[in-house]
C-alpha positions, 0 to 999 in steps of 0.5 A, a space after each residue: 736568210 729564210 724567208 716565206 713567200 708572200 704569194 704561196 706561203 713557201 720557203 724562200 731561201 737566200 743564200 748569199 748575203 748579197 742577194 736582192 731578188 729571188 724567184 719562188 721555185 713553187 709559184 714562180 713570184 719575184 721577191 725583193 728584200 729590203 733587209 727583212 721585208 719581202 715585196 712580190 713583184 708579180 709572176 714570172 714565166 718559166 725559164 726558156 729550155 736550152 742544153 746547158 748542163 749547168 743548173 742551180 745547185 750545180 758545184 765547182 771550183 774556181 782557184 781552189 775556192 768552192 762554189 755553188 750555183 744559187 741563180 741564173 739570168 738568161 740574156 737575149 742579144 740580136 744573135 742569140 742568147 747566153 746564160 749568166 749563172 750567179 755563184 756563191 763560194 763557201 767562204 761567202 763571196 759571190 760572183 758569176 759564171 758566164 756561159 755563152 756558145 762554148 766560152 766560159 768565164 767567171 767574173 766579179 762585180 766590182 761594187 762601189 765603182 763610180 768612174 763609168 766612162 760615158 757610154 757615148 764615149 765608148 767604141 770598139 777598140 776604145 782603151 780604158 784602164 781599170 785597175 793598172 790593167 789596159 782593156 780594149 772595148 771588144 763587143 758592144 751590143 743591146 741586151 735584154 733579160 729573157 729569164 731569171 730563176 733562184 737568187 740574184 744580187 740585183 732586179 733582173 726581171 724579163 725585159 730588163 734592158 742594158 748596154 753591154 761592153 765587153 772589154 779584154 786585156 793582153 793577158 786574158 783579163 775580162 772586163 764588162 760594163 753594163 749600162 742599165 736604165 737605172 743603174 750601172 755595173 763593172 764586172 772583173 774576171 777571166 776566161 776559163 776552161 770547162 774542165 778546170 771548174 770541176 763541175 759537179 751535179 750537172 744536168 742529165 742531157 742526152 750525150 754527155 
């Protein structure tokens, strides 16, 4: 879907059918869509600089399916930051490529999931059965969206706060509960090696 930025008139493209929000690449307006209607939520600041080789437009392959990076949110937590890259597959499916301290994880949102455990019941080591796989809570942290760009499947403006619950299984499966102020999300996936993604169109960084 191509649309016109209500602030500056530039073209804004929503490549993913799941995309709800986009940041205009020209004027940095945060735009959300409701069917064919667009709403401007204001201006976002520039994305904080980092040394990631990834960028919007980078291409890759996961389990023989080609994908393109179409969005990003930078997450701030007490010990630093990490990137959540929103990826769109050639077959129309979407997912996430998390990039955190040299680790990479590909995950997919389990939409319409409604069996979230009470946040107060979760502690490190708590066991949870999801899709007949036993997961253990591995980490609990408070996170804040520190910047966003491109298109995203939910409203992820700067300052969005949530509680992130990481879970792992015995066979390298990965799960994450994101408990936001207005909505919660479940993501399922696995850890991957950088080389296995066969990434292309990367940022040119000194030393790479």
